[in-house]
VOBA-1610 file (N, C-alpha, C; in pm, whole numbers, padded with zeros to 5 digits, always signed):
BEGIN
Unk+00085-00118+00000Unk+00000+00000+00000Unk+00089+00124+00000Unk+00060+00217-00089Unk+00143+00335-00100Unk+00090+00449-00014Unk-00039+00482-00025Unk-00093+00597+00046Unk-00244+00583+00055Unk-00299+00626+00166Unk-00444+00624+00184Unk-00501+00761+00154Unk-00605+00765+00073Unk-00672+00890+00037Unk-00815+00888+00091Unk-00864+01006+00130Unk-01003+01019+00175Unk-01070+01133+00099Unk-01193+01109+00057Unk-01271+01214-00007Unk-01287+01331+00089Unk-01291+01451+00036Unk-01292+01570+00121Unk-01417+01581+00207Unk-01531+01534+00157Unk-01656+01553+00233Unk-01732+01424+00260Unk-01693+01314+00199Unk-01768+01189+00208Unk-01677+01079+00258Unk-01734+00983+00329Unk-01655+00872+00381Unk-01627+00769+00271Unk-01540+00808+00179Unk-01493+00719+00074Unk-01341+00721+00078Unk-01279+00605+00071Unk-01134+00594+00085Unk-01077+00520-00036Unk-00953+00557-00072Unk-00885+00491-00183Unk-00740+00467-00144Unk-00681+00363-00201Unk-00536+00348-00188Unk-00480+00286-00315Unk-00353+00311-00338Unk-00285+00267-00459Unk-00212+00136-00430Unk-00225+00042-00523Unk-00155-00086-00512Unk-00040-00087-00611Unk+00080-00109-00562Unk+00197-00109-00650Unk+00201-00236-00735Unk+00252-00220-00856Unk+00283-00332-00946Unk+00161-00420-00973Unk+00044-00360-00979Unk-00075-00436-01016Unk-00154-00354-01117Unk-00206-00423-01215Unk-00295-00358-01310Unk-00438-00398-01269Unk-00482-00341-01160Unk-00611-00382-01105Unk-00685-00262-01051Unk-00810-00253-01087Unk-00899-00154-01030Unk-01006-00228-00952Unk-01014-00203-00822Unk-01116-00265-00739Unk-01197-00154-00675Unk-01326-00151-00702Unk-01414-00051-00642Unk-01524-00126-00570Unk-01534-00109-00440Unk-01634-00183-00363Unk-01673-00100-00242Unk-01785-00136-00179Unk-01821-00067-00057Unk-01764-00142+00062Unk-01793-00095+00181Unk-01727-00149+00300Unk-01763-00295+00326Unk-01875-00341+00270Unk-01916-00479+00291Unk-01864-00572+00182Unk-01783-00520+00091Unk-01727-00604-00013Unk-01812-00617-00137Unk-01921-00540-00146Unk-02004-00544-00265Unk-01945-00454-00373Unk-01945-00500-00497Unk-01897-00418-00608Unk-01990-00299-00627Unk-01932-00182-00653Unk-02012-00064-00677Unk-02062-00062-00822Unk-02180-00006-00841Unk-02238+00001-00974Unk-02197+00133-01040Unk-02076+00136-01091Unk-02021+00257-01154Unk-02009+00232-01304Unk-02068+00316-01388Unk-02067+00290-01534Unk-01945+00348-01604Unk-01837+00375-01535Unk-01727+00450-01595Unk-01593+00378-01586Unk-01594+00247-01595Unk-01469+00174-01584Unk-01371+00212-01695Unk-01422+00250-01812Unk-01333+00288-01922Unk-01247+00408-01883Unk-01307+00502-01811Unk-01233+00621-01768Unk-01126+00583-01667Unk-01162+00500-01571Unk-01065+00460-01469Unk-00944+00392-01533Unk-00970+00298-01624Unk-00860+00224-01683Unk-00782+00309-01783Unk-00848+00404-01848Unk-00780+00487-01948Unk-00679+00580-01884Unk-00715+00636-01767Unk-00633+00742-01711Unk-00549+00702-01591Unk-00572+00585-01538Unk-00484+00547-01427Unk-00362+00478-01485Unk-00242+00510-01433Unk-00119+00454-01491Unk-00121+00302-01496Unk-00073+00249-01605Unk-00081+00105-01627Unk-00004+00024-01523Unk+00103+00083-01469Unk+00185+00006-01374Unk+00130+00014-01232Unk+00020+00086-01214Unk-00036+00102-01081Unk-00167+00024-01068Unk-00215+00017-00948Unk-00349-00037-00923Unk-00418+00056-00826Unk-00548+00049-00819Unk-00623+00138-00731Unk-00737+00061-00668Unk-00756+00080-00539Unk-00872+00024-00472Unk-00947+00137-00402Unk-01076+00143-00423Unk-01161+00242-00358Unk-01263+00169-00273Unk-01270+00206-00147Unk-01368+00148-00055Unk-01464+00259-00017Unk-01594+00236-00033Unk-01692+00342-00015Unk-01802+00302+00080Unk-01860+00401+00146Unk-01976+00384+00231Unk-02082+00482+00184Unk-02201+00431+00152Unk-02311+00517+00106Unk-02265+00609-00006Unk-02201+00549-00105Unk-02138+00627-00210Unk-02236+00664-00321Unk-02199+00766-00398Unk-02263+00793-00526Unk-02155+00784-00632Unk-02191+00753-00756Unk-02088+00747-00861Unk-02007+00876-00871Unk-02074+00990-00858Unk-02003+01117-00872Unk-01896+01132-00764Unk-01926+01087-00642Unk-01828+01097-00534Unk-01708+01007-00561Unk-01732+00888-00614Unk-01622+00797-00644Unk-01535+00853-00755Unk-01596+00912-00856Unk-01520+00976-00964Unk-01436+01090-00909Unk-01494+01168-00821Unk-01423+01280-00760Unk-01299+01231-00686Unk-01314+01125-00609Unk-01199+01070-00536Unk-01096+01012-00633Unk-01144+00947-00739Unk-01052+00891-00838Unk-00960+00998-00896Unk-01017+01112-00936Unk-00934+01216-00996Unk-00842+01280-00892Unk-00883+01283-00767Unk-00795+01330-00661Unk-00670+01243-00654Unk-00691+01111-00659Unk-00577+01018-00655Unk-00496+01029-00783Unk-00563+01039-00897Unk-00495+01045-01025Unk-00400+01165-01032Unk-00446+01281-00987Unk-00361+01399-00989Unk-00239+01380-00901Unk-00259+01320-00785Unk-00148+01302-00692Unk-00045+01203-00745Unk-00092+01093-00802Unk-00001+00988-00848Unk+00076+01030-00973Unk+00006+01096-01067Unk+00071+01132-01194Unk+00139+01268-01191Unk+00098+01354-01098Unk+00152+01489-01096Unk+00098+01576-01206Unk-00008+01532-01274Unk-00069+01607-01384Unk-00202+01667-01338Unk-00232+01786-01387Unk-00349+01860-01339Unk-00474+01825-01420Unk-00517+01699-01411Unk-00639+01659-01481Unk-00759+01738-01426Unk-00845+01782-01517Unk-00970+01848-01480Unk-01086+01770-01541Unk-01200+01778-01476Unk-01315+01707-01531Unk-01442+01781-01492Unk-01546+01758-01570Unk-01678+01811-01538Unk-01779+01699-01562Unk-01882+01698-01480Unk-01982+01592-01489Unk-02120+01654-01503Unk-02188+01616-01609Unk-02330+01647-01627Unk-02390+01521-01686Unk-02459+01536-01797Unk-02499+01417-01871Unk-02378+01357-01942Unk-02275+01439-01957Unk-02151+01395-02020Unk-02036+01420-01925Unk-01947+01322-01913Unk-01822+01341-01840Unk-01717+01389-01937Unk-01652+01500-01906Unk-01545+01555-01990Unk-01416+01561-01910Unk-01309+01508-01968Unk-01179+01508-01902Unk-01085+01597-01983Unk-01017+01689-01913Unk-00926+01783-01980Unk-00789+01780-01914Unk-00687+01812-01990Unk-00552+01828-01938Unk-00488+01944-02012Unk-00446+02047-01938Unk-00384+02166-01994Unk-00470+02227-02103Unk-00601+02232-02077Unk-00693+02296-02170Unk-00736+02212-02287Unk-00682+02092-02301Unk-00716+02005-02413Unk-00813+01896-02366Unk-00922+01879-02439Unk-01019+01775-02406Unk-00963+01639-02447Unk-00948+01551-02349Unk-00892+01419-02375Unk-00999+01312-02392Unk-01114+01334-02330Unk-01214+01226-02329Unk-01351+01284-02299Unk-01453+01234-02367Unk-01593+01265-02331Unk-01670+01133-02330Unk-01765+01124-02240Unk-01843+01001-02228Unk-01978+01034-02167Unk-02084+00983-02230Unk-02218+01000-02175Unk-02235+00907-02056Unk-02285+00962-01946Unk-02292+00884-01822Unk-02428+00902-01757Unk-02459+00809-01668Unk-02577+00820-01582Unk-02527+00815-01440Unk-02552+00921-01363Unk-02494+00932-01230Unk-02600+00938-01120Unk-02702+00858-01132Unk-02801+00853-01025Unk-02739+00789-00902Unk-02776+00840-00785Unk-02724+00784-00660Unk-02777+00644-00640Unk-02698+00562-00576Unk-02745+00430-00539Unk-02859+00441-00439Unk-02953+00349-00449Unk-03060+00346-00351Unk-03003+00309-00215Unk-03041+00386-00114Unk-02993+00354+00020Unk-03049+00221+00065Unk-02971+00151+00142Unk-03011+00021+00192Unk-03089+00038+00321Unk-03180-00054+00344Unk-03263-00049+00464Unk-03237-00172+00549Unk-03224-00149+00678Unk-03211-00258+00773Unk-03320-00242+00877Unk-03402-00344+00892Unk-03511-00342+00989Unk-03464-00407+01118Unk-03466-00331+01227Unk-03428-00384+01358Unk-03553-00441+01424Unk-03548-00566+01463Unk-03666-00635+01515Unk-03690-00601+01661Unk-03726-00476+01686Unk-03757-00432+01821Unk-03849-00310+01813Unk-03926-00289+01919Unk-04002-00164+01933Unk-03937-00073+02036Unk-03825-00118+02091Unk-03754-00043+02193Unk-03672+00067+02126Unk-03710+00193+02149Unk-03642+00304+02083Unk-03500+00323+02134Unk-03476+00289+02261Unk-03340+00298+02315Unk-03246+00203+02245Unk-03291+00079+02227Unk-03209-00019+02156Unk-03191+00022+02010Unk-03296+00074+01950Unk-03289+00119+01810Unk-03185+00229+01793Unk-03180+00323+01889Unk-03082+00431+01880Unk-02940+00376+01879Unk-02914+00274+01959Unk-02780+00216+01962Unk-02744+00156+01826Unk-02836+00079+01769Unk-02808+00018+01640Unk-02800+00123+01529Unk-02882+00227+01537Unk-02878+00333+01436Unk-02744+00404+01437Unk-02692+00428+01557Unk-02561+00493+01567Unk-02452+00408+01502Unk-02470+00276+01508Unk-02369+00186+01451Unk-02385+00171+01300Unk-02509+00160+01252Unk-02533+00123+01113Unk-02553+00242+01019Unk-02602+00355+01068Unk-02629+00467+00979Unk-02501+00517+00913Unk-02388+00508+00984Unk-02262+00552+00927Unk-02215+00457+00817Unk-02277+00341+00807Unk-02242+00246+00702Unk-02339+00252+00584Unk-02423+00355+00583Unk-02509+00375+00467Unk-02645+00309+00476Unk-02689+00271+00594Unk-02819+00206+00609Unk-02921+00301+00671Unk-03042+00298+00612Unk-03156+00360+00677Unk-03212+00258+00775Unk-03236+00301+00897Unk-03278+00209+01002Unk-03426+00225+01032Unk-03495+00113+01033Unk-03634+00109+01075Unk-03644+00014+01194Unk-03755+00027+01268Unk-03784-00075+01369Unk-03930-00116+01358Unk-03976-00199+01448Unk-04111-00254+01436Unk-04219-00150+01456Unk-04184-00035+01513Unk-04283+00072+01524Unk-04323+00126+01387Unk-04237+00101+01285Unk-04270+00141+01149Unk-04362+00040+01080Unk-04387-00072+01147Unk-04473-00178+01093Unk-04576-00218+01198Unk-04668-00127+01230Unk-04763-00155+01340Unk-04853-00274+01313Unk-04867-00314+01186Unk-04956-00426+01153Unk-04893-00561+01182Unk-04762-00565+01206Unk-04695-00693+01231Unk-04735-00750+01367Unk-04755-00881+01374Unk-04787-00943+01502Unk-04662-00951+01591Unk-04682-00961+01719Unk-04570-00983+01810Unk-04518-01125+01792Unk-04387-01140+01793Unk-04325-01272+01782Unk-04293-01320+01923Unk-04355-01426+01965Unk-04334-01478+02100Unk-04192-01531+02114Unk-04123-01487+02219Unk-03987-01533+02245Unk-03994-01658+02331Unk-04018-01770+02263Unk-04039-01897+02332Unk-03911-01980+02343Unk-03802-01928+02288Unk-03676-02003+02292Unk-03617-02009+02431Unk-03531-02108+02452Unk-03462-02125+02580Unk-03320-02071+02576Unk-03278-02023+02459Unk-03144-01965+02446Unk-03156-01831+02373Unk-03052-01749+02384Unk-03048-01622+02314Unk-03060-01643+02163Unk-02989-01740+02110Unk-02993-01763+01965Unk-03131-01804+01918Unk-03197-01892+01991Unk-03330-01935+01951Unk-03427-01817+01943Unk-03422-01730+02041Unk-03512-01614+02041Unk-03479-01517+01929Unk-03349-01491+01907Unk-03311-01398+01801Unk-03349-01453+01664Unk-03331-01583+01643Unk-03370-01645+01517Unk-03520-01634+01494Unk-03597-01662+01597Unk-03742-01654+01585Unk-03784-01516+01534Unk-03728-01411+01594Unk-03766-01275+01556Unk-03718-01241+01416Unk-03590-01263+01390Unk-03533-01221+01261Unk-03597-01296+01145Unk-03606-01427+01155Unk-03653-01506+01042Unk-03802-01491+01019Unk-03880-01481+01127Unk-04025-01463+01112Unk-04056-01328+01049Unk-03992-01222+01097Unk-04022-01088+01047Unk-03970-01070+00905Unk-03854-01129+00873Unk-03803-01120+00737Unk-03898-01189+00639Unk-03952-01303+00680Unk-04047-01375+00594Unk-04174-01294+00573Unk-04220-01225+00676Unk-04345-01148+00667Unk-04329-01019+00586Unk-04211-00959+00594Unk-04191-00827+00532Unk-04108-00829+00405Unk-04029-00933+00384Unk-03937-00936+00272Unk-03815-00849+00292Unk-03796-00794+00413Unk-03684-00704+00444Unk-03566-00783+00499Unk-03447-00719+00492Unk-03334-00769+00569Unk-03356-00727+00714Unk-03353-00823+00804Unk-03390-00798+00943Unk-03277-00838+01036Unk-03247-00749+01129Unk-03151-00780+01234Unk-03227-00790+01366Unk-03212-00903+01432Unk-03273-00922+01563Unk-03165-00955+01663Unk-03184-00909+01784Unk-03091-00947+01888Unk-03171-01001+02006Unk-03110-01091+02076Unk-03163-01127+02207Unk-03049-01102+02303Unk-03073-01012+02393Unk-02969-00969+02486Unk-03018-00990+02628Unk-02924-01007+02717Unk-02963-01023+02855Unk-02847-01007+02950Unk-02882-00989+03075Unk-02784-00978+03182Unk-02767-01115+03246Unk-02643-01157+03264Unk-02615-01286+03325Unk-02530-01263+03449Unk-02584-01296+03565Unk-02516-01273+03692Unk-02463-01406+03744Unk-02334-01410+03773Unk-02269-01536+03808Unk-02335-01605+03927Unk-02355-01531+04038Unk-02405-01592+04160Unk-02550-01639+04146Unk-02618-01590+04045Unk-02757-01633+04019Unk-02763-01742+03912Unk-02648-01800+03882Unk-02646-01909+03784Unk-02676-01865+03642Unk-02644-01739+03611Unk-02669-01688+03476Unk-02801-01617+03460Unk-02883-01615+03563Unk-03007-01539+03557Unk-02976-01389+03568Unk-03064-01304+03515Unk-03193-01334+03453Unk-03184-01388+03310Unk-03070-01376+03242Unk-03051-01439+03112Unk-03158-01403+03012Unk-03215-01506+02947Unk-03315-01481+02843Unk-03443-01423+02900Unk-03456-01424+03031Unk-03575-01366+03096Unk-03548-01225+03148Unk-03441-01161+03101Unk-03401-01030+03154Unk-03513-00926+03143Unk-03584-00922+03032Unk-03687-00820+03013Unk-03810-00844+03099Unk-03827-00966+03145Unk-03945-00999+03227Unk-03905-01066+03359Unk-03791-01023+03412Unk-03739-01082+03536Unk-03836-01062+03651Unk-03901-00948+03656Unk-03997-00918+03763Unk-04140-00952+03722Unk-04157-01023+03611Unk-04290-01061+03566Unk-04318-01009+03427Unk-04423-01062+03364Unk-04464-01016+03231Unk-04493-00866+03235Unk-04449-00796+03131Unk-04470-00652+03116Unk-04403-00572+03229Unk-04297-00628+03286Unk-04226-00558+03394Unk-04157-00434+03340Unk-04149-00331+03423Unk-04076-00209+03386Unk-03928-00227+03417Unk-03845-00137+03361Unk-03703-00141+03393Unk-03681-00125+03543Unk-03756-00035+03604Unk-03741-00010+03748Unk-03774-00135+03829Unk-03879-00207+03788Unk-03917-00329+03860Unk-03811-00437+03845Unk-03757-00452+03726Unk-03652-00552+03705Unk-03527-00519+03786Unk-03490-00392+03789Unk-03373-00351+03866Unk-03395-00374+04015Unk-03514-00345+04063Unk-03545-00365+04205Unk-03539-00512+04241Unk-03590-00598+04156Unk-03584-00742+04182Unk-03440-00791+04184Unk-03358-00741+04090Unk-03219-00783+04086Unk-03147-00744+04215Unk-03167-00622+04260Unk-03104-00578+04385Unk-03152-00663+04503Unk-03279-00699+04502Unk-03333-00784+04609Unk-03265-00921+04608Unk-03249-00978+04490Unk-03187-01110+04479Unk-03041-01108+04524Unk-02976-00993+04510Unk-02834-00982+04545Unk-02811-00916+04681Unk-02916-00891+04755Unk-02902-00818+04882Unk-02805-00886+04977Unk-02804-01017+04982Unk-02718-01089+05076Unk-02572-01088+05034Unk-02543-01045+04910Unk-02404-01045+04862Unk-02348-00903+04852Unk-02417-00806+04916Unk-02378-00666+04902Unk-02236-00640+04950Unk-02188-00714+05049Unk-02054-00691+05102Unk-01950-00780+05036Unk-01989-00853+04934Unk-01896-00943+04865Unk-01894-00910+04716Unk-01820-00807+04678Unk-01820-00762+04539Unk-01788-00873+04439Unk-01700-00966+04480Unk-01663-01072+04387Unk-01782-01161+04352Unk-01884-01161+04438Unk-02003-01240+04410Unk-02105-01165+04325Unk-02072-01043+04287Unk-02163-00963+04206Unk-02116-00952+04060Unk-02024-01041+04022Unk-01976-01043+03885Unk-02090-01074+03789Unk-02087-01010+03673Unk-02193-01029+03576Unk-02141-00998+03437Unk-02223-01024+03339Unk-02189-00986+03201Unk-02318-00964+03124Unk-02313-00869+03031Unk-02418-00853+02934Unk-02383-00942+02814Unk-02483-01011+02761Unk-02463-01098+02644Unk-02558-01056+02533Unk-02510-01059+02410Unk-02593-01034+02292Unk-02568-01142+02188Unk-02675-01195+02134Unk-02668-01276+02013Unk-02741-01198+01903Unk-02672-01174+01793Unk-02731-01106+01678Unk-02759-01208+01568Unk-02876-01196+01508Unk-02911-01278+01393Unk-02961-01186+01282Unk-02902-01199+01164Unk-02950-01125+01047Unk-03013-01225+00951Unk-03138-01196+00912Unk-03210-01283+00820Unk-03251-01202+00697Unk-03248-01268+00582Unk-03291-01205+00458Unk-03352-01313+00370Unk-03447-01276+00286Unk-03511-01376+00199Unk-03410-01452+00115Unk-03423-01584+00113Unk-03339-01667+00029Unk-03199-01690+00079Unk-03169-01654+00206Unk-03035-01672+00259Unk-03041-01742+00394Unk-02937-01819+00424Unk-02922-01872+00558Unk-02887-01758+00652Unk-02939-01762+00773Unk-02918-01651+00867Unk-02775-01646+00917Unk-02731-01524+00946Unk-02598-01501+01003Unk-02613-01484+01154Unk-02531-01555+01231Unk-02542-01554+01377Unk-02406-01521+01438Unk-02402-01420+01525Unk-02279-01383+01597Unk-02315-01349+01742Unk-02212-01342+01827Unk-02233-01312+01968Unk-02135-01206+02016Unk-02165-01146+02130Unk-02076-01052+02195Unk-02106-01045+02344Unk-02004-01022+02426Unk-02023-01013+02571Unk-01947-00895+02629Unk-02002-00840+02737Unk-01946-00723+02805Unk-01934-00757+02953Unk-01810-00779+03003Unk-01792-00818+03143Unk-01805-00701+03239Unk-01856-00729+03358Unk-01870-00624+03459Unk-01921-00681+03591Unk-01992-00598+03664Unk-02048-00640+03793Unk-02174-00559+03820Unk-02243-00592+03930Unk-02369-00525+03963Unk-02347-00430+04081Unk-02385-00304+04061Unk-02371-00203+04166Unk-02474-00228+04278Unk-02451-00166+04394Unk-02545-00182+04506Unk-02660-00081+04499Unk-02639+00027+04423Unk-02746+00125+04400Unk-02738+00171+04255Unk-02849+00213+04195Unk-02846+00263+04057Unk-02764+00391+04048Unk-02691+00405+03937Unk-02613+00527+03913Unk-02623+00563+03765Unk-02647+00691+03737Unk-02651+00739+03600Unk-02792+00756+03546Unk-02804+00841+03445Unk-02936+00875+03391Unk-02955+00834+03245Unk-02851+00786+03179Unk-02865+00747+03039Unk-02886+00596+03028Unk-02920+00553+02908Unk-02937+00410+02886Unk-03075+00362+02923Unk-03089+00230+02930Unk-03218+00168+02960Unk-03191+00030+03020Unk-03297-00038+03059Unk-03282-00172+03115Unk-03200-00171+03242Unk-03099-00258+03247Unk-03016-00271+03366Unk-02896-00177+03365Unk-02892-00084+03271Unk-02775+00005+03259Unk-02738+00078+03388Unk-02835+00125+03470Unk-02795+00196+03593Unk-02727+00108+03697Unk-02738-00025+03682Unk-02678-00116+03780Unk-02554-00188+03726Unk-02536-00190+03596Unk-02425-00266+03539Unk-02299-00181+03536Unk-02195-00227+03606Unk-02069-00154+03618Unk-01968-00210+03519Unk-01919-00122+03433Unk-01817-00160+03336Unk-01690-00203+03407Unk-01636-00316+03367Unk-01519-00375+03434Unk-01397-00283+03427Unk-01379-00212+03316Unk-01257-00133+03296Unk-01265+00006+03359Unk-01379+00073+03349Unk-01388+00213+03392Unk-01449+00230+03531Unk-01522+00130+03579Unk-01589+00143+03707Unk-01717+00227+03701Unk-01755+00271+03582Unk-01879+00346+03566Unk-01991+00251+03525Unk-02113+00289+03562Unk-02225+00209+03514Unk-02250+00243+03368Unk-02321+00154+03300Unk-02355+00178+03159Unk-02439+00304+03144Unk-02517+00338+03248Unk-02600+00458+03244Unk-02521+00586+03269Unk-02394+00573+03311Unk-02308+00689+03330Unk-02219+00714+03208Unk-02232+00632+03106Unk-02150+00643+02986Unk-02232+00708+02875Unk-02164+00783+02789Unk-02232+00838+02672Unk-02257+00726+02573Unk-02348+00753+02478Unk-02377+00652+02376Unk-02252+00620+02297Unk-02170+00721+02269Unk-02046+00698+02194Unk-01951+00607+02271Unk-01936+00632+02402Unk-01850+00546+02485Unk-01904+00404+02491Unk-02033+00394+02508Unk-02097+00263+02521Unk-02084+00183+02392Unk-02095+00251+02279Unk-02090+00181+02151Unk-01950+00131+02116Unk-01852+00163+02197Unk-01717+00111+02176Unk-01692-00017+02254Unk-01766-00038+02364Unk-01733-00149+02453Unk-01849-00241+02485Unk-01970-00205+02448Unk-02086-00282+02491Unk-02093-00418+02424Unk-02179-00504+02479Unk-02202-00636+02423Unk-02253-00626+02280Unk-02339-00527+02252Unk-02389-00511+02116Unk-02278-00463+02023Unk-02193-00373+02072Unk-02082-00325+01990Unk-01987-00440+01956Unk-01961-00525+02053Unk-01869-00638+02028Unk-01933-00741+01935Unk-02063-00761+01951Unk-02133-00851+01859Unk-02133-00792+01718Unk-02152-00660+01709Unk-02152-00596+01579Unk-02016-00607+01511Unk-01908-00592+01587Unk-01775-00609+01531Unk-01759-00748+01471Unk-01810-00848+01541Unk-01805-00985+01489Unk-01894-01000+01367Unk-02008-00928+01368Unk-02099-00933+01254Unk-02032-00878+01129Unk-01965-00763+01142Unk-01904-00699+01025Unk-01789-00782+00969Unk-01725-00861+01053Unk-01616-00949+01004Unk-01672-01056+00911Unk-01793-01102+00940Unk-01851-01212+00863Unk-01947-01164+00755Unk-01984-01036+00760Unk-02086-00983+00669Unk-02051-00996+00521Unk-01929-00959+00477Unk-01900-00967+00332Unk-01921-01106+00276Unk-01872-01208+00345Unk-01887-01344+00296Unk-02034-01386+00296Unk-02106-01344+00399Unk-02249-01379+00408Unk-02327-01315+00293Unk-02296-01191+00258Unk-02367-01124+00149Unk-02343-01193+00016Unk-02226-01255+00000Unk-02194-01320-00127Unk-02266-01453-00144Unk-02320-01509-00039Unk-02385-01639-00046Unk-02511-01633-00130
//
C-alpha cells in the first residue's frame, strides 16, 4: 500500500496498489459498486499502478471525484473534469475524453431492527447509519404481530424474531436477544431479563428485583460479577441466517447510578472504567458494549455472508 486517500466531504477511501494492473471498487461490505465509468478509470490510471476504492453510502459522482484526486497526486498532472450528462476530461486545456454517463445515486439500503424499543434502536442506528443504512424498527410496521420469544437460548429467540419478520416483510432484518447474566444467580436473569420481575415488567421493577436477589451479597463484590450478552441474527429472503455473539464483562452495583441508557444500565458496572452503563455516553458505550462487540463480529462475517 502506498498511500491512503479520503474524499474531502464523504466517507470514501482509496489506496494505490503497487505493481498491479487492477482496479477494485467496492463498498465497506465487499459489494462491487455500480459505476458505469470503468473505461475512464482504466484509461487514465497509470498502467503500472493499481487502485482500490472502498466506499460507504457512495454515489458514482463521489467515487469519480476521489478517483481524480488520486490520479492527480499519483501522476503529478493537473487533470480536470466536469460531470453532467456527459463526463469531460481535460488536461492543460485540451479535451482528452468525453463520455455520456448516468450518475443517479445508489438506492440507500434499509435494515429493519426487530424491536419496538427506541433505546435499543438508537444504539443500532448509531452503529449502522454511518455504514449507509436507513434504520427502521417494528414501530414502522404496526400491523406486524408480536413474535413470541419462546426459545430457551439467546440464539433461539433472536432467530425466531429475525426469520419470522423477514419472511413477513421481505426485508433484511436484524434481531438481537440480549440479557444480563449474573454469576451468583447461575446466569439469571438471562433470556428472561426483560421480564425478570414478571410479564410486562418495567425497567425499574426488574432492577429492584435484581437488587433484592443480590441483597445478601452486598458486602462481597466478587459475588456480584456479571456480564451482558448479545446474540445477533441477520435474516434475509433466500439466505441462511448469520449468527454472531458478543459479551461485556462487569459487575452489579449496590445502587443505581446514572441517567442514560435503559434496562439494567444503571446497575451494570463496566469492568474497565468502574462506571455504570447509564453513566456512559452513547459513543462510549458503543465502543465497549455487548452489542458493539457482537456488531464487530458481525461486520467481520458480513462480506462473505452477502456473497452467499
